[in-house]
LUMNU-83640 format. One line per 8 residues: number of its first residue (from 1); their letters; for each residue x, y, z of N, C-alpha, C. Coordinates in pm, 1 decimal. Layout:
<atoms>
NUM) A) X/Y/Z/X/Y/Z/X/Y/Z | ...
</atoms>
This chain:
<atoms>
1) MQPAADDP) 11443.2/5161.0/-4651.3/11298.3/5127.7/-4567.5/11270.5/5175.3/-4408.5 | 11187.2/5250.5/-4406.7/11195.7/5294.2/-4297.6/11052.3/5173.7/-4167.0 | 11136.3/5140.9/-4088.2/11052.7/5089.5/-4008.5/10917.1/5105.4/-4009.2 | 10814.6/4984.2/-3928.0/10693.3/5018.0/-3911.6/10657.0/5112.9/-3769.6 | 10770.5/5063.9/-3696.7/10716.1/5180.0/-3549.2/10740.6/5280.1/-3539.4 | 10786.4/5344.7/-3698.2/10844.5/5469.2/-3727.3/10705.1/5529.9/-3744.8 | 10622.1/5505.6/-3824.9/10495.9/5560.4/-3864.2/10424.6/5598.4/-3729.3 | 10338.2/5726.6/-3769.7/10265.6/5768.6/-3696.0/10125.0/5709.1/-3603.3
9) HTRAALEG) 10088.5/5659.1/-3706.8/9959.3/5593.3/-3739.8/9997.7/5459.6/-3631.3 | 10105.8/5359.7/-3658.0/10178.1/5249.1/-3628.9/10206.1/5279.0/-3433.1 | 10233.6/5421.3/-3445.1/10258.9/5485.9/-3302.0/10129.5/5491.4/-3221.9 | 10036.5/5535.4/-3248.9/9902.6/5580.1/-3196.3/9835.4/5444.9/-3210.3 | 9827.1/5304.1/-3275.0/9788.1/5226.5/-3298.5/9820.3/5187.1/-3134.7 | 9961.5/5153.1/-3155.6/10006.7/5070.5/-3023.4/9966.3/5105.9/-2917.8 | 10034.1/5271.0/-2930.9/9962.4/5305.9/-2746.6/9838.2/5301.0/-2728.7 | 9744.1/5295.5/-2814.0/9590.3/5237.0/-2800.7/9569.9/5128.0/-2776.3
17) YRAGALRW) 9636.7/5030.3/-2797.3/9658.9/4891.4/-2765.5/9713.9/4887.6/-2654.3 | 9818.4/4940.9/-2627.2/9863.7/4962.7/-2485.3/9782.0/5010.7/-2382.8 | 9734.2/5080.5/-2383.5/9641.2/5177.6/-2295.0/9500.2/5062.9/-2259.4 | 9475.4/5013.9/-2382.2/9355.6/4874.2/-2366.4/9392.3/4775.2/-2261.5 | 9526.7/4747.0/-2281.9/9595.3/4601.3/-2166.5/9578.2/4677.6/-2050.2 | 9642.8/4822.1/-2010.1/9634.2/4908.6/-1937.9/9518.2/4879.9/-1836.3 | 9438.8/4982.2/-1879.6/9247.2/4946.5/-1863.8/9235.2/4757.3/-1771.1 | 9232.0/4710.4/-1861.8/9198.3/4554.7/-1842.8/9259.7/4503.8/-1701.3
25) LAGGVIAV) 9411.6/4530.3/-1709.0/9456.2/4554.4/-1635.4/9461.9/4598.3/-1514.3 | 9443.1/4719.7/-1479.1/9358.6/4790.3/-1390.7/9257.5/4756.8/-1344.9 | 9176.9/4738.7/-1442.1/9015.2/4712.1/-1346.5/9039.8/4552.2/-1263.1 | 9127.0/4430.6/-1341.6/9080.0/4354.1/-1253.5/9184.0/4340.9/-1176.6 | 9352.6/4440.7/-1104.4/9328.0/4464.6/-1028.0/9236.6/4537.1/-903.6 | 9136.5/4615.5/-934.5/9035.1/4674.2/-887.2/8930.4/4563.2/-837.6 | 8898.9/4492.0/-910.3/8796.0/4388.3/-907.0/8833.2/4342.1/-730.7 | 9020.8/4275.0/-775.9/9026.8/4160.5/-656.9/9027.8/4244.8/-537.9
33) VLAVLLGA) 9083.1/4386.6/-549.4/9123.6/4451.9/-423.3/8937.1/4448.4/-359.6 | 8916.1/4454.3/-441.8/8732.1/4512.8/-384.9/8629.1/4376.6/-325.0 | 8704.0/4251.2/-394.6/8652.5/4145.7/-373.2/8704.4/4122.8/-206.4 | 8878.1/4106.3/-174.2/8870.1/4157.6/-71.0/8839.0/4232.3/61.6 | 8789.7/4378.2/19.3/8758.8/4464.7/91.4/8589.8/4382.5/130.4 | 8541.2/4400.4/49.8/8410.9/4333.1/57.3/8413.8/4203.1/166.0 | 8521.8/4094.6/136.8/8526.3/3935.4/239.2/8523.6/4033.8/316.8 | 8636.7/4119.1/307.9/8656.3/4170.5/516.8/8536.6/4224.6/604.3
41) VAVSVAQD) 8477.4/4311.2/489.1/8353.3/4419.4/549.7/8205.0/4246.2/592.7 | 8202.1/4200.2/507.7/8146.7/4073.2/534.1/8148.1/4008.3/602.5 | 8283.1/3952.7/663.3/8301.3/3901.6/768.1/8258.7/3958.6/929.3 | 8339.7/4097.8/924.9/8281.5/4166.2/991.5/8152.6/4208.6/1040.2 | 8037.9/4213.6/945.5/7900.2/4205.8/936.3/7877.3/4104.8/1023.1 | 7947.1/3959.5/936.7/7880.3/3836.0/1028.4/7894.5/3860.4/1144.5 | 7976.3/3897.0/1182.5/8044.8/3793.7/1304.2/7954.9/3966.2/1392.3 | 7914.1/4041.3/1391.9/7818.8/4134.1/1445.3/7687.7/4134.2/1457.5
49) RGRPLPLV) 7639.5/4015.0/1357.0/7509.8/3989.9/1357.7/7470.3/3836.9/1379.0 | 7586.4/3776.9/1364.8/7572.5/3647.2/1424.9/7551.6/3562.5/1348.7 | 7505.2/3615.2/1177.8/7472.2/3505.9/1065.1/7578.3/3560.8/954.3 | 7579.6/3524.4/890.4/7628.7/3518.1/724.2/7570.9/3625.0/649.9 | 7599.1/3712.9/559.5/7521.2/3804.7/469.8/7476.9/3732.7/362.8 | 7373.2/3700.2/233.0/7359.6/3590.5/177.1/7440.3/3695.1/77.0 | 7437.1/3631.4/-47.7/7542.4/3631.8/-177.1/7681.6/3663.0/-171.8 | 7738.5/3695.5/-46.1/7835.6/3785.0/-41.2/7917.7/3675.5/-95.1
57) GMLVVVLV) 7909.0/3568.6/-40.1/8075.7/3511.8/-59.0/8087.6/3460.6/-212.4 | 7961.2/3474.3/-255.4/7992.0/3410.0/-374.4/8021.1/3541.9/-489.1 | 7944.6/3671.5/-438.8/8022.1/3764.2/-494.0/8155.0/3824.7/-543.3 | 8225.4/3795.9/-417.3/8356.6/3810.8/-342.1/8418.8/3726.1/-449.7 | 8387.0/3551.1/-503.8/8421.9/3434.5/-516.7/8423.2/3503.6/-717.9 | 8333.2/3565.8/-747.8/8288.1/3638.9/-878.4/8379.2/3709.9/-900.8 | 8445.6/3842.7/-779.9/8501.5/3917.2/-851.2/8657.7/3877.9/-859.9 | 8677.0/3807.9/-778.4/8850.2/3753.0/-744.7/8820.7/3692.7/-884.4
65) VGGFVAAV) 8760.6/3603.3/-958.2/8806.6/3512.8/-1091.2/8792.0/3599.1/-1144.5 | 8676.3/3698.0/-1125.3/8714.1/3799.1/-1283.0/8775.3/3877.0/-1271.0 | 8839.6/3952.8/-1193.0/8927.2/4011.6/-1162.8/9080.4/3966.3/-1193.9 | 9064.3/3815.1/-1154.6/9217.2/3765.7/-1167.0/9262.7/3727.5/-1370.0 | 9091.0/3712.8/-1382.1/9115.5/3677.8/-1529.1/9150.7/3781.7/-1657.9 | 9038.9/3904.5/-1590.0/9073.8/4035.1/-1673.5/9242.5/4084.0/-1632.1 | 9279.4/4105.0/-1526.9/9443.8/4118.3/-1485.6/9510.5/4025.7/-1587.9 | 9490.3/3903.3/-1576.5/9563.1/3814.8/-1678.6/9593.0/3838.2/-1868.8
73) AGLGGLLR) 9444.7/3884.3/-1895.3/9392.0/3990.0/-1990.4/9503.7/4096.2/-2044.8 | 9495.4/4216.3/-1885.3/9572.4/4293.8/-1964.9/9730.9/4269.6/-1939.0 | 9744.0/4218.5/-1850.2/9877.5/4165.8/-1870.2/9913.8/4085.5/-2049.3 | 9867.6/4006.3/-2038.9/9887.6/3950.3/-2174.0/9908.9/4050.6/-2299.0 | 9814.7/4106.1/-2316.0/9800.4/4258.1/-2378.1/9906.1/4325.5/-2386.1 | 9960.7/4401.9/-2256.5/10077.9/4493.8/-2223.8/10201.0/4383.2/-2295.4 | 10198.1/4260.2/-2244.7/10377.5/4201.8/-2353.7/10373.0/4184.3/-2476.3 | 10214.1/4198.9/-2509.5/10181.2/4159.2/-2662.3/10209.9/4271.3/-2755.5
81) ALRWRRGL) 10218.2/4388.7/-2698.4/10233.8/4587.3/-2717.0/10376.9/4545.4/-2734.4 | 10417.4/4527.8/-2653.8/10556.2/4506.7/-2657.7/10674.5/4460.4/-2742.8 | 10616.6/4300.4/-2729.1/10634.4/4246.7/-2882.4/10635.0/4306.4/-2986.5 | 10540.5/4344.9/-3030.7/10477.7/4390.8/-3113.6/10562.6/4532.0/-3184.8 | 10594.7/4632.3/-3092.4/10682.2/4779.0/-3077.4/10853.4/4666.6/-3159.9 | 10875.7/4623.0/-3041.3/10984.6/4504.6/-3100.0/10978.2/4496.0/-3205.8 | 10919.6/4399.2/-3259.5/10885.5/4360.5/-3398.3/10897.5/4459.9/-3496.2 | 10833.3/4571.2/-3508.7/10793.8/4696.4/-3580.1/10891.8/4769.9/-3555.4
89) SAVPWQRG) 11016.5/4725.4/-3501.1/11091.1/4807.4/-3473.5/11230.2/4790.3/-3609.2 | 11189.5/4663.6/-3619.8/11296.4/4570.4/-3720.0/11296.7/4591.0/-3847.6 | 11088.9/4554.9/-3906.3/11139.3/4579.8/-4053.2/10992.7/4676.3/-4108.8 | 10997.6/4702.0/-4251.5/10860.9/4816.7/-4249.6/10728.9/4703.5/-4310.9 | 10635.8/4819.8/-4303.9/10518.7/4778.2/-4317.8/10467.7/4681.0/-4499.3 | 10447.9/4577.8/-4494.0/10437.1/4521.2/-4656.2/10237.6/4569.9/-4675.7 | 10288.9/4659.9/-4819.2/10140.1/4705.8/-4879.1/10084.6/4477.1/-4890.4 | 9942.9/4537.6/-4933.1/9874.1/4411.0/-5011.6/9767.4/4394.1/-4980.4
97) LLRIAGPA) 9689.7/4308.3/-5064.3/9570.9/4255.5/-5033.9/9544.5/4143.0/-4868.8 | 9388.3/4196.5/-4883.8/9350.0/4102.1/-4763.3/9241.4/4014.9/-4810.4 | 9273.8/3862.0/-4811.2/9153.7/3801.8/-4876.5/9119.3/3694.3/-4701.5 | 9022.2/3681.8/-4725.4/8860.7/3631.5/-4615.7/8852.7/3455.4/-4694.7 | 8895.7/3351.8/-4583.0/8916.5/3272.1/-4610.0/8894.2/3170.0/-4503.1 | 8779.7/3201.8/-4378.0/8735.5/3177.6/-4288.0/8668.8/3274.5/-4169.3 | 8591.1/3223.1/-4075.2/8595.7/3312.7/-3971.2/8692.5/3373.2/-3899.5 | 8819.9/3325.6/-3892.1/8924.4/3420.4/-3843.9/9054.9/3410.2/-3936.2
105) IVAFEPEG) 9027.7/3324.8/-4047.3/9144.8/3328.1/-4170.4/9148.1/3379.6/-4295.2 | 9323.0/3474.9/-4256.6/9311.4/3560.5/-4367.6/9415.5/3488.6/-4440.7 | 9420.5/3553.8/-4582.3/9535.2/3479.1/-4630.7/9610.1/3682.9/-4684.1 | 9731.7/3659.7/-4711.4/9816.6/3866.6/-4715.3/9825.2/3795.2/-4803.2 | 9801.1/3898.4/-4886.6/9906.7/3866.9/-5040.5/9962.5/4015.8/-5063.7 | 10102.0/4050.3/-5074.7/10196.3/4119.1/-5052.4/10173.1/4174.4/-5201.3 | 10197.3/4272.2/-5223.2/10235.5/4375.7/-5289.3/10326.3/4278.3/-5443.9 | 10302.3/4231.7/-5520.6/10406.4/4219.5/-5656.5/10351.2/4016.4/-5628.2
113) YDEWDPDD) 10221.9/3991.2/-5553.6/10196.5/3861.4/-5560.6/10114.4/3862.3/-5662.4 | 10158.7/3731.3/-5758.9/10080.3/3700.8/-5858.3/10007.9/3534.6/-5831.2 | 9867.6/3550.0/-5852.6/9868.8/3390.0/-5794.8/9858.6/3324.4/-5919.1 | 9864.2/3337.8/-5997.7/9881.7/3221.4/-6144.1/9992.9/3181.7/-6126.7 | 10111.7/3227.1/-6072.2/10243.4/3156.1/-6000.8/10213.4/3048.4/-5921.9 | 10219.1/2924.8/-5966.9/10239.7/2795.7/-5885.8/10313.6/2828.4/-5778.7 | 10442.7/2891.0/-5768.4/10520.6/2887.3/-5674.5/10523.6/3033.6/-5583.8 | 10420.0/3094.4/-5584.4/10385.3/3198.8/-5502.4/10246.8/3218.2/-5479.8
121) EPVRLRLV) 10283.0/3224.5/-5319.4/10165.1/3162.6/-5226.2/10167.4/3296.4/-5158.0 | 10045.1/3331.5/-5113.8/9995.5/3433.7/-5075.4/10030.9/3359.2/-4894.4 | 10044.1/3487.3/-4790.1/10101.1/3450.7/-4636.6/9914.2/3421.0/-4550.0 | 9916.1/3294.8/-4552.3/9819.8/3292.2/-4422.6/9821.1/3278.4/-4305.3 | 9722.6/3362.9/-4289.1/9708.5/3358.3/-4133.7/9591.3/3330.6/-4089.9 | 9618.1/3277.1/-3889.3/9489.6/3328.6/-3819.4/9498.4/3426.3/-3748.0 | 9346.9/3496.3/-3745.7/9327.2/3551.1/-3585.3/9405.9/3602.0/-3485.6 | 9453.0/3609.5/-3337.4/9485.8/3603.0/-3245.3/9357.3/3613.7/-3136.6
129) STSVWRTR) 9244.7/3738.5/-3247.4/9147.6/3782.3/-3140.2/9049.7/3697.5/-3080.3 | 9003.7/3775.1/-2972.8/8902.9/3652.3/-2951.1/8768.4/3720.4/-2909.7 | 8761.4/3884.3/-2937.3/8632.4/3906.0/-2961.7/8572.5/3927.7/-3076.6 | 8457.7/3867.8/-3099.1/8394.0/3922.1/-3198.8/8378.8/4011.7/-3327.6 | 8431.6/4187.1/-3220.0/8398.7/4257.2/-3279.1/8570.0/4354.2/-3379.9 | 8636.0/4271.8/-3312.9/8734.9/4300.9/-3347.0/8764.9/4193.2/-3510.2 | 8720.7/4095.0/-3479.6/8751.7/3932.7/-3610.4/8601.6/4003.8/-3716.3 | 8566.6/4034.0/-3680.5/8447.0/4139.2/-3764.4/8527.9/4265.5/-3865.9
137) QVQGLDGG) 8568.8/4343.2/-3797.9/8678.8/4465.1/-3836.1/8728.0/4418.0/-3945.1 | 8779.1/4310.6/-3915.4/8929.2/4232.2/-4036.8/8813.6/4198.5/-4106.3 | 8723.3/4112.7/-4116.4/8672.9/4085.6/-4214.0/8623.9/4153.9/-4298.1 | 8544.4/4281.1/-4269.4/8521.0/4378.8/-4318.1/8662.4/4431.3/-4446.3 | 8762.1/4399.3/-4395.2/8802.3/4445.7/-4504.1/8852.4/4375.7/-4627.3 | 8820.0/4246.9/-4646.7/8801.1/4138.3/-4757.2/8854.6/4235.5/-4900.6 | 8889.2/4174.2/-4934.1/8957.9/4263.5/-5039.1/9039.1/4400.0/-5097.1 | 9072.7/4451.2/-4934.9/9033.2/4618.0/-4919.6/9246.5/4586.9/-4898.9
145) EVRAAPVG) 9329.1/4698.1/-4910.9/9462.8/4668.8/-4900.2/9499.5/4743.8/-4758.2 | 9577.8/4638.8/-4747.9/9585.0/4644.1/-4566.3/9795.2/4652.6/-4567.6 | 9780.9/4713.0/-4445.4/9956.6/4701.0/-4442.1/9937.2/4545.6/-4305.0 | 10099.8/4495.6/-4433.8/10109.1/4378.0/-4250.1/10276.5/4367.1/-4227.8 | 10296.9/4323.0/-4097.6/10472.3/4358.5/-4062.8/10472.2/4175.4/-4011.9 | 10572.5/4101.3/-4042.9/10603.7/3990.1/-3927.0/10669.7/4041.8/-3834.6 | 10647.4/3969.0/-3723.1/10690.8/4028.5/-3588.4/10769.5/3961.9/-3507.5 | 10795.2/3810.0/-3568.5/10887.7/3754.0/-3495.2/10800.9/3612.3/-3438.8
153) GGRWVLTA) 10815.6/3484.8/-3471.7/10828.3/3381.3/-3391.7/10677.9/3325.0/-3483.3 | 10649.2/3307.1/-3646.6/10531.7/3327.7/-3750.8/10440.1/3411.8/-3702.7 | 10451.8/3536.8/-3619.8/10347.4/3605.1/-3550.6/10310.6/3775.1/-3681.8 | 10255.8/3771.6/-3720.3/10200.8/3906.1/-3819.2/10151.2/3986.7/-3699.6 | 10123.5/4124.1/-3776.5/10055.0/4242.4/-3739.0/10027.8/4268.0/-3867.2 | 9860.1/4346.2/-3853.4/9786.2/4397.3/-3976.7/9722.6/4491.8/-3955.5 | 9691.2/4615.1/-4022.9/9594.8/4696.3/-4013.6/9619.1/4794.1/-4123.9 | 9502.2/4868.1/-4170.2/9475.0/4927.8/-4251.4/9469.9/5091.6/-4231.9
161) EGLPTLYG) 9455.5/5192.3/-4346.4/9421.5/5296.8/-4358.9/9320.5/5327.2/-4255.0 | 9297.0/5466.1/-4158.4/9154.8/5466.9/-4135.1/9159.3/5404.2/-4006.9 | 9181.3/5234.5/-3977.2/9196.5/5149.4/-3866.7/9266.8/5260.7/-3722.8 | 9181.2/5274.2/-3614.6/9264.7/5329.8/-3466.4/9348.3/5213.1/-3406.0 | 9290.1/5074.1/-3469.7/9409.1/4933.3/-3381.4/9488.2/4907.0/-3505.1 | 9544.8/4800.6/-3377.9/9582.6/4702.0/-3517.6/9602.4/4562.5/-3431.7 | 9613.9/4439.2/-3556.9/9513.3/4284.9/-3519.0/9645.9/4184.5/-3543.0 | 9664.6/4107.0/-3451.5/9789.9/4027.1/-3421.9/9747.3/3867.9/-3516.2
169) ARTAGRSR) 9849.0/3826.8/-3555.9/9785.8/3680.0/-3665.0/9873.1/3629.7/-3663.2 | 9869.6/3460.8/-3688.8/10028.3/3393.1/-3620.6/9985.3/3321.0/-3808.6 | 10084.1/3286.2/-3865.5/10079.0/3201.9/-3995.6/10018.5/3074.5/-3927.0 | 9978.2/3035.4/-4047.1/9844.8/2888.6/-4057.4/9909.0/2807.8/-4159.6 | 9959.1/2741.3/-4113.0/10031.3/2690.2/-4229.9/9887.9/2547.1/-4282.8 | 9917.9/2524.9/-4401.8/9829.5/2348.4/-4413.7/9879.0/2252.9/-4386.2 | 9782.5/2153.8/-4350.0/9803.1/2003.7/-4297.1/9855.5/1923.3/-4405.0 | 9988.6/1885.9/-4363.4/10064.4/1785.7/-4450.3/10009.7/1656.1/-4517.6
177) RGPRERG) 9897.1/1589.9/-4394.8/9809.7/1455.3/-4413.4/9699.0/1441.5/-4500.0 | 9669.8/1426.7/-4563.0/9558.6/1428.5/-4697.8/9464.0/1418.1/-4603.9 | 9370.4/1447.0/-4684.3/9193.1/1366.2/-4667.7/9206.6/1242.0/-4547.7 | 9287.0/1097.1/-4609.3/9196.6/1030.4/-4512.6/9290.3/992.7/-4446.8 | 9398.8/1091.2/-4436.8/9447.4/1036.4/-4266.2/9463.3/1143.3/-4211.2 | 9385.5/1194.6/-4199.9/9291.5/1299.9/-4082.5/9245.8/1202.1/-3984.7 | 9130.4/1111.1/-4014.4/9024.0/1087.9/-3946.0/8912.9/1077.3/-3948.8
</atoms>
């Protein structure tokens, strides 16, 4: 069987995901550099005028914090893309149906899944995306055919024909406690 990473669609989607992560990382770094430069200019101008510039300090803080958050998100995206590439190099895509069970909960029913067999269960997954538009794209696939692959550590990657990107998910196990024990 052909590893999922050898599929041209998968390679393009991984590169697109990686490019997005690089944009977040670069944007974050640029914001922090701009904050440092703005702070230096503000201090210089304040020394010349004898009084501080209004709201510049707040702007510097917002740029530093926002830039740091964006850089961390970009670095996380790069690491995720690397992990996905490694995982997809070792396993083939599994085709199946996607069922939506909640806002970010999905069930993947691989080919051959028998809903009438009590021993056969779908793979229950929780999307790891924090963006609303990515979650809505996956919700739009309800009942449709998707491709999924486990990439290790209870993590899965999902995609479908015609989608330009990949979606990450984690296995979502059922609670072993009964309703009375949950409190």
